[in-house]
C-alpha positions, -999 to +999 in steps of 0.1 A: +137-215-500+147-238-528+184-246-528+208-256-555+199-293-553+162-286-560+171-263-589+193-289-604+165-314-601+142-289-618+167-287-647+169-325-651+131-327-650+126-301-676+151-318-699+134-351-695+100-335-703+115-320-735+130-354-744+097-371-738+080-351-765+108-345-790+129-377-792+154-354-811+128-354-839+136-322-859+105-325-881+082-329-851+095-298-833+095-278-865+059-287-875+040-292-843+031-259-826+022-275-793+056-293-791+073-260-799+055-243-770+062-272-747+099-270-756+101-233-752+083-234-718+107-260-705+138-242-719+125-211-700+122-232-668+158-244-673+170-208-676+151-198-645+165-226-625+201-218-637+195-181-630+186-191-594+217-213-588+242-200-564+273-182-578+295-206-558+280-237-576+283-221-610+319-212-603+326-247-591+313-262-623+325-238-651+321-266-677+284-258-679+274-229-701+256-211-674+257-176-690+245-189-724+216-207-707+205-176-689+210-156-722+187-180-740+161-177-712+162-139-715+156-141-753+128-166-749+111-145-722+118-109-734+123-112-772+097-138-781+094-128-818+132-130-822+134-167-814+154-186-839+139-221-844+172-235-856+190-224-825+162-239-803+164-272-822+202-272-819+199-267-782+174-295-779+194-319-800+230-310-791+231-290-759+205-305-736+220-340-735+253-325-725+237-303-699+218-332-685+250-352-680+267-322-663+238-316-640+236-353-631+273-353-622+268-322-600+239-339-583+261-370-577+288-348-562+263-330-539+248-363-528+281-378-517 
């Protein structure tokens, strides 16, 4: 069974894959359907990984918006036609860099 450390690594990997194809380029994400699908897929993967993290880890690091991430995953998976492109772009541009830093800090703590 995959543990918290592996799930956290999944989150970092998904963020880095999004970064690789967006470079925070709003126009590219808005106009390129393949990039949009790439981003949505990896946002779903992040949500799945967060959903699978232990409650104790999430409680230990309340600075991460765990519930909001899971909520976005649920919308992406279950309400596909209700996805707001502006919210997705904001998450990519503003929220993912912060989440990446938080997750890297948690990984450092775990590895100590």
